[in-house]
BAFILUM-629845 format. One record per residue (C-alpha): residue number from 1; residue in one letter; x, y, z. Coordinates in steps of 0.25 Angstrom, whole numbers, padded with zeros to 4 digits, always signed. Each point is the difference from the previous one (the first is absolute). Example, Ala and Ser with C-alpha at 12.3 -4.5 7.8 and 13.67 -1.06 7.14 Angstrom:
BEGIN
<site bakol="1" fike="A" east="+0049" north="-0018" up="+0031"/>
<site bakol="2" fike="S" east="+0006" north="+0014" up="-0002"/>
This chain:
BEGIN
<site bakol="1" fike="X" east="+0000" north="+0002" up="+0001"/>
<site bakol="2" fike="X" east="+0006" north="+0013" up="-0005"/>
<site bakol="3" fike="X" east="+0004" north="+0004" up="+0013"/>
<site bakol="4" fike="X" east="-0004" north="+0016" up="-0001"/>
<site bakol="5" fike="X" east="-0013" north="-0003" up="-0004"/>
<site bakol="6" fike="X" east="-0009" north="+0003" up="+0014"/>
<site bakol="7" fike="X" east="-0015" north="+0005" up="-0004"/>
<site bakol="8" fike="X" east="-0009" north="-0003" up="-0013"/>
<site bakol="9" fike="X" east="-0010" north="+0007" up="-0005"/>
<site bakol="10" fike="X" east="-0010" north="-0004" up="-0007"/>
<site bakol="11" fike="X" east="-0014" north="+0005" up="-0008"/>
<site bakol="12" fike="X" east="-0013" north="-0009" up="-0002"/>
<site bakol="13" fike="X" east="-0006" north="+0002" up="-0010"/>
<site bakol="14" fike="X" east="+0006" north="-0003" up="-0012"/>
<site bakol="15" fike="X" east="+0011" north="-0007" up="+0008"/>
<site bakol="16" fike="X" east="-0004" north="-0009" up="+0011"/>
<site bakol="17" fike="X" east="-0012" north="-0001" up="-0005"/>
<site bakol="18" fike="X" east="-0004" north="-0002" up="-0014"/>
<site bakol="19" fike="X" east="-0013" north="+0012" up="-0004"/>
<site bakol="20" fike="X" east="-0013" north="-0007" up="+0001"/>
<site bakol="21" fike="X" east="+0006" north="-0012" up="+0010"/>
<site bakol="22" fike="X" east="-0004" north="-0005" up="+0013"/>
<site bakol="23" fike="X" east="+0012" north="-0007" up="+0003"/>
<site bakol="24" fike="X" east="+0016" north="+0000" up="+0001"/>
<site bakol="25" fike="X" east="+0007" north="-0008" up="-0011"/>
<site bakol="26" fike="X" east="+0005" north="-0010" up="+0009"/>
<site bakol="27" fike="X" east="+0015" north="+0002" up="-0005"/>
<site bakol="28" fike="X" east="-0002" north="+0015" up="+0006"/>
<site bakol="29" fike="X" east="-0006" north="-0005" up="+0014"/>
<site bakol="30" fike="X" east="+0012" north="-0008" up="+0002"/>
<site bakol="31" fike="X" east="+0011" north="+0008" up="-0004"/>
<site bakol="32" fike="X" east="-0007" north="+0010" up="+0010"/>
<site bakol="33" fike="X" east="-0001" north="-0010" up="+0010"/>
<site bakol="34" fike="X" east="+0016" north="-0004" up="-0004"/>
<site bakol="35" fike="X" east="+0005" north="+0013" up="+0000"/>
<site bakol="36" fike="X" east="-0007" north="+0005" up="+0012"/>
<site bakol="37" fike="X" east="+0007" north="-0011" up="+0008"/>
<site bakol="38" fike="X" east="+0014" north="+0002" up="-0007"/>
<site bakol="39" fike="X" east="-0001" north="+0013" up="+0009"/>
<site bakol="40" fike="X" east="-0004" north="+0011" up="-0012"/>
<site bakol="41" fike="X" east="-0012" north="+0010" up="+0005"/>
<site bakol="42" fike="X" east="-0009" north="-0003" up="-0007"/>
<site bakol="43" fike="X" east="-0010" north="+0014" up="-0002"/>
<site bakol="44" fike="X" east="-0016" north="+0003" up="-0009"/>
<site bakol="45" fike="X" east="+0004" north="+0012" up="-0008"/>
<site bakol="46" fike="X" east="-0012" north="+0006" up="-0004"/>
<site bakol="47" fike="X" east="-0011" north="+0007" up="-0008"/>
<site bakol="48" fike="X" east="-0011" north="-0004" up="+0009"/>
<site bakol="49" fike="X" east="-0002" north="+0005" up="+0012"/>
<site bakol="50" fike="X" east="-0001" north="-0008" up="+0014"/>
<site bakol="51" fike="X" east="-0015" north="-0003" up="-0002"/>
<site bakol="52" fike="X" east="+0001" north="-0007" up="-0010"/>
<site bakol="53" fike="X" east="+0011" north="-0010" up="+0002"/>
<site bakol="54" fike="X" east="-0009" north="-0012" up="+0012"/>
<site bakol="55" fike="X" east="-0009" north="+0000" up="-0015"/>
<site bakol="56" fike="X" east="+0013" north="-0004" up="-0007"/>
<site bakol="57" fike="X" east="-0002" north="-0016" up="+0006"/>
<site bakol="58" fike="X" east="+0009" north="-0006" up="-0010"/>
<site bakol="59" fike="X" east="+0011" north="+0010" up="+0010"/>
<site bakol="60" fike="X" east="-0003" north="-0008" up="+0013"/>
<site bakol="61" fike="X" east="+0009" north="-0007" up="+0007"/>
<site bakol="62" fike="X" east="+0012" north="+0006" up="-0008"/>
<site bakol="63" fike="X" east="+0008" north="+0005" up="+0010"/>
<site bakol="64" fike="X" east="+0004" north="+0015" up="-0002"/>
<site bakol="65" fike="X" east="+0005" north="+0006" up="+0009"/>
<site bakol="66" fike="X" east="-0003" north="+0014" up="-0006"/>
<site bakol="67" fike="X" east="-0011" north="+0008" up="-0006"/>
<site bakol="68" fike="X" east="+0005" north="+0013" up="-0011"/>
<site bakol="69" fike="X" east="-0014" north="+0004" up="-0004"/>
<site bakol="70" fike="X" east="-0008" north="+0010" up="-0008"/>
<site bakol="71" fike="X" east="+0013" north="+0001" up="-0009"/>
<site bakol="72" fike="X" east="+0010" north="+0003" up="+0013"/>
<site bakol="73" fike="X" east="-0010" north="+0011" up="+0006"/>
<site bakol="74" fike="X" east="-0004" north="-0009" up="+0012"/>
<site bakol="75" fike="X" east="+0011" north="-0010" up="+0006"/>
<site bakol="76" fike="X" east="-0003" north="-0011" up="+0011"/>
<site bakol="77" fike="X" east="+0006" north="-0013" up="+0008"/>
<site bakol="78" fike="X" east="-0007" north="-0013" up="-0002"/>
<site bakol="79" fike="X" east="-0002" north="+0003" up="+0015"/>
<site bakol="80" fike="X" east="-0008" north="+0014" up="-0004"/>
<site bakol="81" fike="X" east="+0017" north="+0009" up="+0005"/>
<site bakol="82" fike="X" east="-0005" north="+0012" up="-0010"/>
<site bakol="83" fike="X" east="+0015" north="+0002" up="-0004"/>
<site bakol="84" fike="X" east="-0005" north="+0014" up="-0011"/>
<site bakol="85" fike="X" east="-0011" north="+0004" up="-0005"/>
<site bakol="86" fike="X" east="-0003" north="+0013" up="-0011"/>
<site bakol="87" fike="X" east="-0015" north="+0006" up="-0002"/>
<site bakol="88" fike="X" east="-0004" north="+0011" up="-0012"/>
<site bakol="89" fike="X" east="-0003" north="+0014" up="+0007"/>
<site bakol="90" fike="X" east="-0015" north="+0002" up="+0003"/>
<site bakol="91" fike="X" east="+0000" north="+0012" up="-0008"/>
<site bakol="92" fike="X" east="+0003" north="-0005" up="-0012"/>
<site bakol="93" fike="X" east="-0010" north="-0010" up="+0003"/>
<site bakol="94" fike="X" east="-0014" north="+0008" up="+0001"/>
<site bakol="95" fike="X" east="+0008" north="+0010" up="-0012"/>
<site bakol="96" fike="X" east="-0003" north="-0015" up="-0007"/>
<site bakol="97" fike="X" east="-0014" north="-0002" up="+0002"/>
<site bakol="98" fike="X" east="-0007" north="+0009" up="-0007"/>
<site bakol="99" fike="X" east="+0008" north="-0002" up="-0014"/>
<site bakol="100" fike="X" east="-0005" north="-0016" up="+0004"/>
<site bakol="101" fike="X" east="-0012" north="+0004" up="+0003"/>
<site bakol="102" fike="X" east="-0003" north="+0008" up="-0014"/>
<site bakol="103" fike="X" east="+0007" north="-0008" up="-0009"/>
<site bakol="104" fike="X" east="-0007" north="-0013" up="+0005"/>
<site bakol="105" fike="X" east="+0013" north="-0007" up="+0005"/>
<site bakol="106" fike="X" east="-0002" north="-0015" up="+0010"/>
<site bakol="107" fike="X" east="+0011" north="+0003" up="+0010"/>
<site bakol="108" fike="X" east="+0005" north="-0008" up="+0011"/>
<site bakol="109" fike="X" east="+0006" north="+0009" up="+0013"/>
<site bakol="110" fike="X" east="+0009" north="-0011" up="+0008"/>
<site bakol="111" fike="X" east="+0003" north="-0001" up="+0014"/>
<site bakol="112" fike="X" east="+0006" north="-0012" up="+0008"/>
<site bakol="113" fike="X" east="-0011" north="-0004" up="+0004"/>
<site bakol="114" fike="X" east="-0011" north="+0005" up="-0010"/>
<site bakol="115" fike="X" east="-0005" north="+0001" up="-0015"/>
<site bakol="116" fike="X" east="-0009" north="+0010" up="-0004"/>
<site bakol="117" fike="X" east="-0006" north="+0003" up="-0013"/>
<site bakol="118" fike="X" east="-0007" north="+0015" up="-0005"/>
<site bakol="119" fike="X" east="-0007" north="-0008" up="-0010"/>
<site bakol="120" fike="X" east="+0002" north="-0014" up="-0006"/>
<site bakol="121" fike="X" east="-0001" north="-0003" up="-0017"/>
<site bakol="122" fike="X" east="+0000" north="-0007" up="-0010"/>
<site bakol="123" fike="X" east="+0018" north="+0002" up="+0003"/>
<site bakol="124" fike="X" east="+0001" north="-0007" up="+0012"/>
<site bakol="125" fike="X" east="-0014" north="-0005" up="+0004"/>
<site bakol="126" fike="X" east="+0008" north="-0017" up="-0003"/>
<site bakol="127" fike="X" east="+0009" north="+0009" up="+0010"/>
<site bakol="128" fike="X" east="-0007" north="+0003" up="+0011"/>
<site bakol="129" fike="X" east="-0008" north="-0011" up="-0001"/>
<site bakol="130" fike="X" east="+0012" north="-0009" up="+0000"/>
<site bakol="131" fike="X" east="+0007" north="+0005" up="+0011"/>
<site bakol="132" fike="X" east="-0013" north="+0005" up="+0007"/>
<site bakol="133" fike="X" east="+0000" north="+0013" up="+0000"/>
<site bakol="134" fike="X" east="-0011" north="+0013" up="+0001"/>
<site bakol="135" fike="X" east="-0004" north="+0011" up="-0003"/>
<site bakol="136" fike="X" east="+0001" north="+0011" up="+0014"/>
<site bakol="137" fike="X" east="+0003" north="+0014" up="+0003"/>
<site bakol="138" fike="X" east="+0012" north="+0004" up="-0005"/>
<site bakol="139" fike="X" east="+0002" north="+0013" up="+0005"/>
<site bakol="140" fike="X" east="-0003" north="-0004" up="+0012"/>
<site bakol="141" fike="X" east="+0011" north="-0013" up="+0001"/>
<site bakol="142" fike="X" east="+0010" north="+0014" up="-0007"/>
<site bakol="143" fike="X" east="-0003" north="+0006" up="+0015"/>
<site bakol="144" fike="X" east="-0002" north="-0012" up="+0010"/>
<site bakol="145" fike="X" east="+0012" north="-0007" up="-0005"/>
<site bakol="146" fike="X" east="+0016" north="+0000" up="-0007"/>
<site bakol="147" fike="X" east="-0003" north="-0005" up="-0016"/>
<site bakol="148" fike="X" east="+0011" north="-0006" up="-0006"/>
<site bakol="149" fike="X" east="-0002" north="-0002" up="-0012"/>
<site bakol="150" fike="X" east="-0011" north="+0000" up="-0010"/>
<site bakol="151" fike="X" east="-0006" north="-0011" up="-0011"/>
<site bakol="152" fike="X" east="-0004" north="+0009" up="-0010"/>
<site bakol="153" fike="X" east="-0006" north="-0008" up="-0012"/>
<site bakol="154" fike="X" east="+0003" north="+0008" up="-0014"/>
<site bakol="155" fike="X" east="+0007" north="-0002" up="-0011"/>
<site bakol="156" fike="X" east="+0015" north="+0003" up="-0001"/>
<site bakol="157" fike="X" east="-0005" north="+0013" up="-0009"/>
<site bakol="158" fike="X" east="-0008" north="+0006" up="+0009"/>
<site bakol="159" fike="X" east="+0013" north="-0001" up="+0013"/>
<site bakol="160" fike="X" east="+0006" north="+0011" up="-0004"/>
<site bakol="161" fike="X" east="-0014" north="+0009" up="+0003"/>
<site bakol="162" fike="X" east="-0003" north="-0009" up="+0012"/>
<site bakol="163" fike="X" east="+0013" north="+0007" up="+0006"/>
<site bakol="164" fike="X" east="-0001" north="+0012" up="-0004"/>
<site bakol="165" fike="X" east="-0013" north="+0000" up="+0011"/>
<site bakol="166" fike="X" east="+0007" north="-0007" up="+0010"/>
<site bakol="167" fike="X" east="+0015" north="+0008" up="+0004"/>
<site bakol="168" fike="X" east="+0011" north="-0005" up="+0006"/>
<site bakol="169" fike="X" east="-0005" north="-0014" up="-0007"/>
<site bakol="170" fike="X" east="+0007" north="-0011" up="-0012"/>
<site bakol="171" fike="X" east="-0006" north="-0012" up="-0005"/>
<site bakol="172" fike="X" east="+0003" north="-0013" up="-0003"/>
<site bakol="173" fike="X" east="-0005" north="-0014" up="-0006"/>
<site bakol="174" fike="X" east="+0000" north="-0015" up="+0001"/>
<site bakol="175" fike="X" east="-0012" north="-0001" up="-0007"/>
<site bakol="176" fike="X" east="-0008" north="+0006" up="-0013"/>
<site bakol="177" fike="X" east="-0012" north="+0002" up="+0008"/>
<site bakol="178" fike="X" east="+0006" north="+0010" up="+0010"/>
<site bakol="179" fike="X" east="+0010" north="+0006" up="+0005"/>
<site bakol="180" fike="X" east="+0007" north="+0001" up="+0015"/>
<site bakol="181" fike="X" east="-0001" north="+0017" up="+0004"/>
<site bakol="182" fike="X" east="+0012" north="+0002" up="+0009"/>
<site bakol="183" fike="X" east="+0006" north="+0013" up="+0008"/>
<site bakol="184" fike="X" east="+0012" north="+0003" up="-0008"/>
<site bakol="185" fike="X" east="+0012" north="-0005" up="+0005"/>
<site bakol="186" fike="X" east="-0006" north="-0014" up="+0003"/>
<site bakol="187" fike="X" east="+0000" north="-0011" up="-0005"/>
<site bakol="188" fike="X" east="+0006" north="-0016" up="+0003"/>
<site bakol="189" fike="X" east="+0013" north="+0005" up="+0001"/>
<site bakol="190" fike="X" east="-0002" north="+0010" up="+0010"/>
<site bakol="191" fike="X" east="-0007" north="-0011" up="+0007"/>
<site bakol="192" fike="X" east="+0013" north="-0010" up="-0001"/>
<site bakol="193" fike="X" east="+0008" north="+0010" up="+0002"/>
<site bakol="194" fike="X" east="-0006" north="+0001" up="+0014"/>
<site bakol="195" fike="X" east="-0003" north="-0012" up="+0003"/>
<site bakol="196" fike="X" east="+0016" north="-0006" up="-0001"/>
<site bakol="197" fike="X" east="+0005" north="+0013" up="+0008"/>
<site bakol="198" fike="X" east="-0010" north="-0007" up="+0012"/>
<site bakol="199" fike="X" east="+0006" north="-0011" up="-0006"/>
<site bakol="200" fike="X" east="+0014" north="+0005" up="+0003"/>
<site bakol="201" fike="X" east="+0002" north="-0007" up="-0013"/>
<site bakol="202" fike="X" east="+0007" north="+0007" up="-0014"/>
<site bakol="203" fike="X" east="-0008" north="+0001" up="-0016"/>
<site bakol="204" fike="X" east="+0011" north="-0007" up="-0004"/>
<site bakol="205" fike="X" east="-0005" north="-0012" up="+0009"/>
<site bakol="206" fike="X" east="-0015" north="-0001" up="-0005"/>
<site bakol="207" fike="X" east="-0005" north="-0007" up="-0011"/>
<site bakol="208" fike="X" east="-0014" north="+0005" up="-0007"/>
<site bakol="209" fike="X" east="-0008" north="-0008" up="-0012"/>
<site bakol="210" fike="X" east="-0012" north="+0008" up="-0005"/>
<site bakol="211" fike="X" east="-0006" north="+0003" up="-0016"/>
<site bakol="212" fike="X" east="-0010" north="+0012" up="+0001"/>
<site bakol="213" fike="X" east="+0003" north="+0013" up="-0001"/>
<site bakol="214" fike="X" east="+0001" north="+0003" up="+0014"/>
<site bakol="215" fike="X" east="+0011" north="-0007" up="+0003"/>
<site bakol="216" fike="X" east="+0007" north="+0006" up="-0008"/>
<site bakol="217" fike="X" east="+0012" north="+0011" up="+0008"/>
<site bakol="218" fike="X" east="-0002" north="-0012" up="+0010"/>
<site bakol="219" fike="X" east="+0006" north="-0011" up="-0010"/>
<site bakol="220" fike="X" east="+0011" north="+0012" up="-0005"/>
<site bakol="221" fike="X" east="+0004" north="+0002" up="+0015"/>
<site bakol="222" fike="X" east="-0002" north="-0015" up="+0008"/>
<site bakol="223" fike="X" east="+0018" north="-0005" up="+0000"/>
<site bakol="224" fike="X" east="-0009" north="-0010" up="-0010"/>
<site bakol="225" fike="X" east="-0012" north="+0004" up="-0010"/>
<site bakol="226" fike="X" east="-0006" north="-0013" up="-0005"/>
<site bakol="227" fike="X" east="-0012" north="+0004" up="-0010"/>
<site bakol="228" fike="X" east="-0008" north="-0013" up="-0005"/>
<site bakol="229" fike="X" east="-0003" north="-0005" up="-0012"/>
<site bakol="230" fike="X" east="-0013" north="+0006" up="-0001"/>
<site bakol="231" fike="X" east="+0006" north="+0012" up="+0004"/>
<site bakol="232" fike="X" east="-0003" north="+0015" up="-0007"/>
<site bakol="233" fike="X" east="+0010" north="+0006" up="-0009"/>
<site bakol="234" fike="X" east="+0003" north="+0008" up="+0009"/>
<site bakol="235" fike="X" east="+0003" north="-0009" up="+0014"/>
<site bakol="236" fike="X" east="+0008" north="-0008" up="-0010"/>
<site bakol="237" fike="X" east="+0008" north="+0012" up="-0004"/>
<site bakol="238" fike="X" east="+0003" north="+0004" up="+0015"/>
<site bakol="239" fike="X" east="+0004" north="-0015" up="+0004"/>
<site bakol="240" fike="X" east="+0013" north="-0007" up="+0003"/>
<site bakol="241" fike="X" east="-0006" north="-0014" up="-0004"/>
<site bakol="242" fike="X" east="-0012" north="-0004" up="-0009"/>
<site bakol="243" fike="X" east="-0006" north="-0013" up="+0005"/>
<site bakol="244" fike="X" east="-0012" north="-0007" up="-0006"/>
<site bakol="245" fike="X" east="-0013" north="+0002" up="+0003"/>
<site bakol="246" fike="X" east="-0008" north="-0003" up="+0012"/>
<site bakol="247" fike="X" east="-0007" north="-0011" up="-0005"/>
<site bakol="248" fike="X" east="+0015" north="-0007" up="-0005"/>
<site bakol="249" fike="X" east="+0004" north="+0002" up="+0013"/>
<site bakol="250" fike="X" east="+0007" north="+0012" up="-0002"/>
<site bakol="251" fike="X" east="+0001" north="+0001" up="+0016"/>
<site bakol="252" fike="X" east="+0008" north="-0012" up="+0002"/>
<site bakol="253" fike="X" east="+0009" north="-0001" up="-0011"/>
<site bakol="254" fike="X" east="+0004" north="+0014" up="+0002"/>
<site bakol="255" fike="X" east="+0003" north="-0003" up="+0016"/>
<site bakol="256" fike="X" east="+0007" north="-0011" up="-0006"/>
<site bakol="257" fike="X" east="+0009" north="+0008" up="-0010"/>
<site bakol="258" fike="X" east="+0007" north="+0010" up="+0010"/>
<site bakol="259" fike="X" east="+0003" north="-0013" up="+0013"/>
<site bakol="260" fike="X" east="-0013" north="+0004" up="+0008"/>
<site bakol="261" fike="X" east="-0005" north="-0015" up="+0001"/>
């Protein structure tokens, strides 16, 4: 086993879990368990919020040491210890409300343990049903609790207009249907940096796996960045190594390539 790698970070959708699948590939599950036994700390690094993770039963029983969630905006250890959080400025969210009301854009306002949509439309209906999301008073939620991320169901062509109405924010995508909107300066890289600092590790001691646009900076930043064979072109260009697809044992093959299994 390569002695310098002490932490591994894994995106979920398209990296650990094939899109639409209900279970991890057996080779992926076995690789994660072996990696952990070999003394490498294992972390989820996802655009999903903590509230979604219990619904992903494919991850049940995997001994992750912690979680980088909401694209790095909320990071915590397995026992719940908070390592880092970075919320969106409420003033920006207040500025956004008239725009999404006028344009009838479906947006999820995501807190640590709650997600509230202003409206559900044809673009967001299937997602909201699957992830048990509902409509609520988003203006009240802005005042009640930190909002770490927005899930904005809009085409990429409308992102710039959306962001002009939400100053101080950026958008990243891991799904064609929606953009994750974060505070500027945020992202998975920021989350990884804070987790590694808490562990007393350097970035050179981390390996990261991803496939989407929201993984690009993470793959570029980590000591080793691995893009799945099914990754988007931008993720592949940012990676140090491109493995096979998630459905073709890509994760296990990459870990073996780097001597981690």
